[in-house]
DOVO-639994 format. One record per atom (N, C-alpha, C): x, y, z; residue in one letter. Coordinates in nm, 3 decimals, padded with zeros to 5 digits. Each point is the difference from the previous one (the first is absolute). Example, Ala and Ser with C-alpha at 12.3 -4.5 7.8 and 13.67 -1.06 7.14 Angstrom:
2
ATOM_u_v_w_rest
ATOM_01.319_-00.569_00.780_A
ATOM_-00.089_00.119_00.000_A
ATOM_00.090_00.120_00.000_A
ATOM_-00.035_00.105_-00.072_S
ATOM_00.082_00.119_00.006_S
ATOM_-00.077_00.109_00.073_S
END
This chain:
144
ATOM_u_v_w_rest
ATOM_00.003_-01.163_09.018_M
ATOM_00.108_-00.012_-00.100_M
ATOM_00.108_00.101_00.030_M
ATOM_00.106_-00.032_-00.013_K
ATOM_00.120_00.082_00.032_K
ATOM_00.025_00.108_-00.111_K
ATOM_00.057_00.111_00.037_A
ATOM_00.029_00.099_-00.095_A
ATOM_00.067_-00.041_-00.101_A
ATOM_00.108_-00.091_-00.001_S
ATOM_00.081_-00.048_-00.114_S
ATOM_-00.098_-00.085_-00.088_S
ATOM_-00.096_-00.069_00.044_G
ATOM_-00.092_-00.083_-00.083_G
ATOM_-00.095_00.097_-00.063_G
ATOM_-00.034_00.101_00.078_R
ATOM_-00.087_00.075_-00.074_R
ATOM_00.063_00.092_-00.125_R
ATOM_00.136_00.037_00.022_R
ATOM_00.086_00.065_-00.116_R
ATOM_00.026_-00.107_-00.120_R
ATOM_00.007_-00.126_00.037_A
ATOM_00.019_-00.121_-00.102_A
ATOM_-00.128_00.017_-00.082_A
ATOM_-00.128_-00.011_00.082_L
ATOM_-00.121_-00.032_-00.076_L
ATOM_-00.027_00.143_-00.081_L
ATOM_00.030_00.118_00.061_L
ATOM_-00.026_00.114_-00.068_L
ATOM_00.089_00.009_-00.152_L
ATOM_00.123_-00.039_00.023_S
ATOM_00.087_-00.011_-00.112_S
ATOM_-00.046_-00.101_-00.109_S
ATOM_-00.051_-00.104_00.038_L
ATOM_-00.056_-00.095_-00.082_L
ATOM_-00.132_00.061_-00.066_L
ATOM_-00.088_00.055_00.059_F
ATOM_-00.112_00.082_-00.056_F
ATOM_00.045_00.124_-00.115_F
ATOM_00.106_00.059_00.041_V
ATOM_00.044_00.102_-00.080_V
ATOM_00.059_-00.064_-00.124_V
ATOM_00.071_-00.096_00.026_G
ATOM_00.064_-00.072_-00.138_G
ATOM_-00.104_-00.052_-00.080_G
ATOM_-00.101_-00.073_00.039_V
ATOM_-00.132_-00.044_-00.075_V
ATOM_-00.064_00.113_-00.057_V
ATOM_-00.012_00.115_00.062_A
ATOM_-00.083_00.101_-00.056_A
ATOM_00.101_00.071_-00.110_A
ATOM_00.138_00.007_-00.009_L
ATOM_00.087_00.031_-00.088_L
ATOM_-00.018_-00.087_-00.124_L
ATOM_-00.009_-00.126_00.025_L
ATOM_00.006_-00.100_-00.111_L
ATOM_-00.138_00.003_-00.065_L
ATOM_-00.102_00.009_00.062_V
ATOM_-00.133_00.009_-00.064_V
ATOM_-00.005_00.118_-00.087_V
ATOM_00.055_00.118_00.046_G
ATOM_-00.006_00.118_-00.071_G
ATOM_00.089_-00.006_-00.118_G
ATOM_00.098_-00.073_-00.001_T
ATOM_00.095_00.015_-00.119_T
ATOM_-00.034_-00.089_-00.117_T
ATOM_-00.025_00.060_-00.087_P
ATOM_-00.053_-00.065_-00.130_P
ATOM_00.106_-00.112_-00.056_P
ATOM_-00.082_-00.114_-00.006_L
ATOM_00.081_-00.119_-00.061_L
ATOM_00.031_00.023_-00.154_L
ATOM_00.115_-00.036_-00.047_V
ATOM_00.045_00.025_-00.144_V
ATOM_-00.001_-00.135_-00.065_V
ATOM_-00.073_-00.019_-00.103_D
ATOM_-00.011_-00.102_-00.083_D
ATOM_00.125_-00.033_-00.062_D
ATOM_00.050_-00.111_00.003_A
ATOM_00.142_-00.042_-00.034_A
ATOM_00.013_00.015_-00.160_A
ATOM_-00.095_-00.031_-00.067_A
ATOM_-00.018_00.018_-00.164_A
ATOM_00.016_00.136_-00.032_A
ATOM_-00.072_00.080_00.082_A
ATOM_00.002_00.151_-00.045_A
ATOM_00.121_00.071_00.058_A
ATOM_00.080_-00.052_00.107_A
ATOM_00.137_00.053_00.031_A
ATOM_00.124_-00.039_-00.101_A
ATOM_-00.053_-00.114_-00.083_R
ATOM_00.120_-00.023_-00.106_R
ATOM_00.010_00.097_-00.101_R
ATOM_00.117_00.037_-00.061_P
ATOM_00.019_00.101_-00.092_P
ATOM_-00.068_-00.065_-00.130_P
ATOM_-00.074_00.085_-00.063_R
ATOM_-00.069_-00.041_-00.137_R
ATOM_00.118_-00.009_-00.101_R
ATOM_-00.005_-00.105_-00.081_P
ATOM_00.102_-00.010_-00.116_P
ATOM_-00.013_00.132_-00.080_P
ATOM_00.125_00.053_-00.031_R
ATOM_00.025_00.117_-00.087_R
ATOM_-00.014_-00.019_-00.143_R
ATOM_-00.090_00.070_-00.055_S
ATOM_00.005_-00.001_-00.160_S
ATOM_00.133_00.063_-00.059_S
ATOM_00.066_-00.081_-00.084_T
ATOM_00.112_00.042_-00.036_T
ATOM_00.005_-00.036_-00.153_T
ATOM_-00.086_00.059_-00.068_W
ATOM_-00.020_-00.032_-00.139_W
ATOM_00.047_00.121_-00.088_W
ATOM_00.050_-00.024_-00.133_H
ATOM_00.009_00.120_-00.088_H
ATOM_-00.064_-00.058_-00.154_H
ATOM_-00.062_00.092_-00.067_L
ATOM_-00.021_-00.017_-00.142_L
ATOM_00.123_00.006_-00.084_L
ATOM_00.019_-00.102_-00.076_V
ATOM_00.125_-00.034_-00.075_V
ATOM_-00.047_00.082_-00.148_V
ATOM_00.100_00.089_-00.033_D
ATOM_-00.001_00.079_-00.136_D
ATOM_00.068_-00.090_-00.104_D
ATOM_-00.088_-00.066_-00.086_Y
ATOM_00.078_-00.076_-00.105_Y
ATOM_00.015_00.071_-00.144_Y
ATOM_-00.043_00.146_00.006_G
ATOM_00.023_00.078_-00.107_G
ATOM_-00.101_-00.040_-00.112_G
ATOM_-00.119_-00.003_00.055_Q
ATOM_-00.108_-00.049_-00.107_Q
ATOM_-00.048_00.095_-00.103_Q
ATOM_-00.010_-00.031_-00.120_S
ATOM_-00.077_00.092_-00.088_S
ATOM_-00.073_-00.088_-00.098_S
ATOM_-00.080_00.080_-00.078_A
ATOM_-00.110_-00.053_-00.107_A
ATOM_-00.018_00.095_-00.112_A
ATOM_-00.027_-00.070_-00.123_C
ATOM_-00.025_00.105_-00.090_C
ATOM_-00.156_-00.030_-00.029_C
ATOM_-00.042_00.126_-00.029_F
ATOM_-00.161_00.005_-00.036_F
ATOM_-00.018_00.083_-00.129_F
ATOM_-00.103_-00.049_-00.073_D
ATOM_-00.031_00.086_-00.130_D
ATOM_-00.155_-00.002_-00.010_D
ATOM_-00.061_00.031_-00.111_T
ATOM_-00.133_-00.005_-00.009_T
ATOM_-00.064_-00.142_00.014_T
ATOM_00.082_-00.108_-00.034_R
ATOM_-00.056_-00.144_00.005_R
ATOM_00.034_-00.047_00.133_R
ATOM_00.119_00.033_00.052_V
ATOM_00.053_-00.050_00.114_V
ATOM_-00.037_00.102_00.120_V
ATOM_-00.091_-00.023_00.070_T
ATOM_-00.049_00.114_00.094_T
ATOM_00.007_-00.054_00.157_T
ATOM_00.070_-00.121_00.031_D
ATOM_00.011_-00.033_00.138_D
ATOM_00.122_-00.087_00.000_D
ATOM_00.056_-00.037_00.115_S
ATOM_00.109_-00.080_00.045_S
ATOM_-00.017_-00.018_00.144_S
ATOM_00.079_-00.116_00.025_Y
ATOM_00.002_-00.032_00.133_Y
ATOM_00.138_00.020_00.081_Y
ATOM_00.018_00.037_00.114_F
ATOM_00.115_00.027_00.058_F
ATOM_00.010_-00.090_00.128_F
ATOM_00.103_-00.068_00.030_G
ATOM_00.029_-00.095_00.096_G
ATOM_00.028_00.100_00.135_G
ATOM_-00.037_-00.071_00.111_V
ATOM_00.021_00.066_00.130_V
ATOM_00.104_-00.108_00.076_V
ATOM_00.108_00.050_00.011_W
ATOM_00.103_-00.083_00.087_W
ATOM_00.040_00.065_00.142_W
ATOM_-00.018_-00.071_00.101_I
ATOM_00.022_00.047_00.118_I
ATOM_00.110_-00.084_00.079_I
ATOM_00.094_00.054_00.059_S
ATOM_00.084_-00.064_00.081_S
ATOM_00.000_00.020_00.145_S
ATOM_-00.001_-00.090_00.075_G
ATOM_00.000_00.006_00.139_G
ATOM_-00.131_-00.069_00.069_G
ATOM_-00.033_00.055_00.116_R
ATOM_-00.114_-00.066_00.080_R
ATOM_-00.084_00.107_00.056_R
ATOM_-00.153_-00.036_-00.020_W
ATOM_-00.086_00.084_00.049_W
ATOM_-00.118_-00.078_00.063_W
ATOM_-00.057_00.083_00.110_S
ATOM_-00.103_-00.061_00.075_S
ATOM_-00.140_00.052_-00.034_S
ATOM_-00.014_00.096_-00.090_H
ATOM_-00.132_00.051_-00.052_H
ATOM_-00.013_-00.011_-00.143_H
ATOM_-00.127_-00.025_-00.056_A
ATOM_-00.021_-00.007_-00.137_A
ATOM_00.054_00.119_-00.069_A
ATOM_00.077_-00.020_-00.106_I
ATOM_00.040_00.113_-00.095_I
ATOM_-00.092_00.018_-00.124_I
ATOM_-00.029_00.117_-00.004_N
ATOM_-00.098_00.049_-00.122_N
ATOM_00.105_00.049_-00.108_N
ATOM_-00.035_00.004_-00.133_V
ATOM_00.084_00.053_-00.115_V
ATOM_-00.086_00.061_-00.091_V
ATOM_00.075_00.094_-00.077_G
ATOM_-00.083_00.074_-00.103_G
ATOM_00.091_00.076_-00.083_G
ATOM_-00.026_00.078_-00.067_A
ATOM_00.045_00.102_-00.100_A
ATOM_-00.035_00.129_00.018_A
ATOM_00.075_00.105_-00.013_Q
ATOM_-00.038_00.157_00.001_Q
ATOM_00.075_00.064_-00.081_Q
ATOM_-00.037_00.121_-00.031_R
ATOM_00.073_00.085_-00.088_R
ATOM_-00.008_-00.057_-00.149_R
ATOM_-00.125_-00.047_-00.026_L
ATOM_-00.010_-00.059_-00.137_L
ATOM_-00.044_00.123_-00.089_L
ATOM_-00.008_00.002_-00.135_P
ATOM_-00.025_00.102_-00.098_P
ATOM_-00.154_00.023_00.016_P
ATOM_-00.056_00.099_-00.017_A
ATOM_-00.136_00.042_-00.009_A
ATOM_-00.073_-00.113_-00.051_A
ATOM_-00.119_-00.048_00.066_G
ATOM_-00.078_-00.116_-00.056_G
ATOM_00.047_-00.139_00.034_G
ATOM_00.118_-00.011_00.031_G
ATOM_00.053_-00.132_00.065_G
ATOM_-00.058_-00.047_00.122_G
ATOM_00.007_-00.131_-00.006_G
ATOM_-00.050_-00.063_00.128_G
ATOM_00.079_-00.127_00.050_G
ATOM_-00.047_-00.069_00.104_H
ATOM_00.082_-00.123_00.027_H
ATOM_-00.092_-00.098_00.081_H
ATOM_00.021_-00.120_-00.021_N
ATOM_-00.062_-00.097_00.110_N
ATOM_00.137_-00.090_00.038_N
ATOM_-00.038_-00.102_00.096_T
ATOM_00.107_-00.084_00.037_T
ATOM_-00.048_-00.139_00.009_T
ATOM_00.089_-00.095_-00.008_S
ATOM_-00.013_-00.145_00.011_S
ATOM_00.094_-00.043_00.119_S
ATOM_-00.056_-00.094_00.085_Y
ATOM_00.054_-00.072_00.114_Y
ATOM_00.024_00.111_00.107_Y
ATOM_-00.076_00.105_00.015_A
ATOM_00.027_00.104_00.103_A
ATOM_-00.130_00.024_00.065_A
ATOM_00.005_00.031_00.138_P
ATOM_00.104_00.022_00.064_P
ATOM_00.097_-00.125_00.038_P
ATOM_00.132_00.019_00.014_I
ATOM_00.080_-00.108_00.029_I
ATOM_-00.006_-00.026_00.155_I
ATOM_-00.018_-00.134_00.023_A
ATOM_-00.010_-00.043_00.129_A
ATOM_00.115_00.010_00.091_A
ATOM_-00.003_00.018_00.123_P
ATOM_00.123_00.008_00.103_P
ATOM_00.096_-00.110_-00.032_P
ATOM_00.121_00.022_-00.013_G
ATOM_00.094_-00.119_-00.030_G
ATOM_00.150_00.062_-00.008_G
ATOM_00.070_-00.065_-00.083_S
ATOM_00.126_00.044_-00.045_S
ATOM_00.054_-00.037_-00.118_S
ATOM_00.086_00.063_-00.055_S
ATOM_00.039_-00.036_-00.162_S
ATOM_00.154_00.045_-00.021_S
ATOM_00.065_-00.059_-00.079_T
ATOM_00.142_00.037_-00.036_T
ATOM_00.011_00.109_-00.098_T
ATOM_-00.122_00.014_-00.060_G
ATOM_00.011_00.124_-00.104_G
ATOM_00.027_-00.051_-00.141_G
ATOM_00.012_-00.142_-00.023_E
ATOM_00.006_-00.058_-00.108_E
ATOM_-00.097_-00.042_-00.096_E
ATOM_-00.121_-00.002_00.056_Y
ATOM_-00.125_-00.043_-00.069_Y
ATOM_-00.094_00.106_00.014_Y
ATOM_-00.085_00.029_-00.094_S
ATOM_-00.110_00.089_00.017_S
ATOM_-00.111_-00.038_00.091_S
ATOM_-00.047_00.061_00.070_L
ATOM_-00.085_-00.060_00.097_L
ATOM_-00.153_00.071_-00.051_L
ATOM_-00.004_00.096_-00.079_A
ATOM_-00.137_00.064_-00.047_A
ATOM_00.043_00.065_-00.117_A
ATOM_-00.114_00.046_-00.065_Y
ATOM_00.020_00.074_-00.142_Y
ATOM_-00.081_00.122_-00.006_Y
ATOM_00.042_00.113_-00.036_V
ATOM_-00.098_00.128_-00.036_V
ATOM_00.000_00.007_-00.139_V
ATOM_-00.134_-00.006_-00.043_H
ATOM_-00.043_00.014_-00.152_H
ATOM_-00.027_00.154_-00.018_H
ATOM_00.097_00.053_-00.089_V
ATOM_-00.038_00.134_-00.046_V
ATOM_-00.045_00.012_-00.110_V
ATOM_-00.108_00.093_-00.023_M
ATOM_-00.066_00.015_-00.127_M
ATOM_-00.005_00.159_-00.022_M
ATOM_00.027_00.028_-00.136_L
ATOM_00.009_00.134_-00.056_L
ATOM_-00.116_-00.001_-00.112_L
ATOM_-00.047_00.127_-00.034_V
ATOM_-00.097_00.021_-00.091_V
ATOM_00.063_00.011_-00.125_V
ATOM_-00.039_-00.060_-00.117_P
ATOM_00.069_00.011_-00.136_P
ATOM_00.040_00.131_-00.053_P
ATOM_-00.060_00.095_00.056_S
ATOM_00.027_00.161_-00.026_S
ATOM_00.109_00.050_00.083_S
ATOM_00.050_-00.069_00.086_T
ATOM_00.122_00.054_00.091_T
ATOM_00.123_00.052_-00.102_T
ATOM_00.025_00.117_00.031_P
ATOM_00.102_00.064_-00.095_P
ATOM_00.142_-00.069_00.016_P
ATOM_00.068_-00.007_-00.131_I
ATOM_00.126_-00.073_00.001_I
ATOM_00.097_00.081_00.082_I
ATOM_00.080_-00.108_00.073_G
ATOM_00.098_00.062_00.102_G
ATOM_00.046_-00.105_00.098_G
ATOM_00.082_00.022_00.081_T
ATOM_00.057_-00.073_00.095_T
ATOM_-00.046_00.059_00.142_T
ATOM_-00.081_-00.097_00.074_Y
ATOM_-00.070_00.037_00.130_Y
ATOM_00.067_-00.071_00.098_Y
ATOM_00.048_00.061_00.114_T
ATOM_00.049_-00.077_00.110_T
ATOM_-00.112_00.000_00.113_T
ATOM_-00.043_-00.112_00.018_A
ATOM_-00.119_-00.031_00.089_A
ATOM_00.050_-00.057_00.139_A
ATOM_-00.066_-00.041_00.081_S
ATOM_00.049_-00.078_00.131_S
ATOM_-00.081_-00.103_00.013_S
ATOM_00.076_-00.106_00.066_L
ATOM_-00.056_-00.114_00.029_L
ATOM_00.005_00.005_00.162_L
ATOM_-00.115_-00.025_00.081_W
ATOM_00.008_00.020_00.128_W
ATOM_-00.029_-00.109_00.091_W
ATOM_00.034_-00.008_00.136_A
ATOM_-00.037_-00.114_00.080_A
ATOM_-00.016_00.065_00.131_A
ATOM_-00.095_-00.065_00.087_S
ATOM_-00.015_00.072_00.135_S
ATOM_-00.061_-00.119_00.087_S
ATOM_00.044_00.005_00.118_D
ATOM_-00.049_-00.091_00.101_D
ATOM_-00.100_00.080_00.112_D
ATOM_-00.013_00.118_-00.049_G
ATOM_-00.102_00.081_00.082_G
ATOM_00.085_00.087_00.098_G
ATOM_00.118_-00.028_00.038_G
ATOM_00.111_00.075_00.076_G
ATOM_00.118_00.047_-00.080_G
ATOM_00.042_-00.078_-00.099_R
ATOM_00.119_00.008_-00.073_R
ATOM_-00.034_-00.004_-00.152_R
ATOM_00.040_00.108_-00.083_S
ATOM_-00.014_00.003_-00.134_S
ATOM_00.121_00.030_-00.085_S
ATOM_00.012_-00.060_-00.111_E
ATOM_00.103_-00.002_-00.084_E
ATOM_-00.044_00.015_-00.151_E
ATOM_00.079_00.074_-00.080_R
ATOM_-00.008_00.008_-00.149_R
ATOM_00.101_-00.021_-00.068_R
ATOM_-00.006_-00.062_-00.132_V
ATOM_00.094_-00.010_-00.082_V
ATOM_-00.064_00.057_-00.134_V
ATOM_00.109_00.056_-00.101_P
ATOM_-00.052_00.038_-00.131_P
ATOM_-00.037_-00.110_-00.088_P
ATOM_-00.083_00.023_-00.071_I
ATOM_-00.036_-00.070_-00.137_I
ATOM_00.001_00.084_-00.116_I
ATOM_00.047_-00.028_-00.094_V
ATOM_00.010_00.070_-00.129_V
ATOM_-00.111_-00.041_-00.104_V
ATOM_-00.091_00.088_-00.044_L
ATOM_-00.102_-00.019_-00.089_L
ATOM_00.051_00.059_-00.143_L
ATOM_00.059_-00.066_-00.092_D
ATOM_00.030_00.046_-00.131_D
ATOM_-00.114_-00.001_-00.089_D
ATOM_-00.054_00.114_-00.032_V
ATOM_-00.115_00.019_-00.100_V
ATOM_00.043_00.037_-00.133_V
ATOM_-00.004_-00.090_-00.106_R
ATOM_00.062_00.017_-00.133_R
ATOM_-00.131_00.008_-00.101_R
ATOM_00.044_00.020_-00.117_A
ATOM_-00.081_00.005_-00.109_A
ATOM_-00.038_-00.154_-00.033_A
ATOM_00.117_-00.090_00.023_T
ATOM_-00.020_-00.143_-00.016_T
ATOM_00.106_-00.069_00.100_T
ATOM_-00.032_-00.115_00.045_C
ATOM_00.094_-00.059_00.098_C
ATOM_00.078_-00.097_-00.073_C
ATOM_-00.049_-00.029_-00.121_G
ATOM_00.095_-00.100_-00.096_G
ATOM_-00.047_-00.149_00.037_G
ATOM_-00.102_-00.035_00.037_Y
ATOM_-00.042_-00.136_00.039_Y
ATOM_-00.055_-00.068_-00.123_Y
END
């Protein structure tokens, strides 16, 4: 075999060795993941509570697009207060923010002192979290 043939063969072997040593990238993994671009919409929600009315539901409106489930809840409730949710977590998807996607059920104890409390309704997809205020108006009577 001539020297030029040996060089060509050596080049071929080096090229194959480099190719085999190079990790192959999955085309799906190389594609950029869809970005979550959502925000929790603040509709200025409030509710009246008294010794007979100890619970209320607050809607969760989200505008945008998200690729992970969104959990929701309430925080900064008066002592003894609690919450649970309906239709949560919210499945990946999108919304214009016009319709409620879930509800947070806030419960207060009948002995909650009269006053106005600003709690928070929160939403989180595990990487991004947002809060909006909810007003809890505790009165002697709500007038229902």
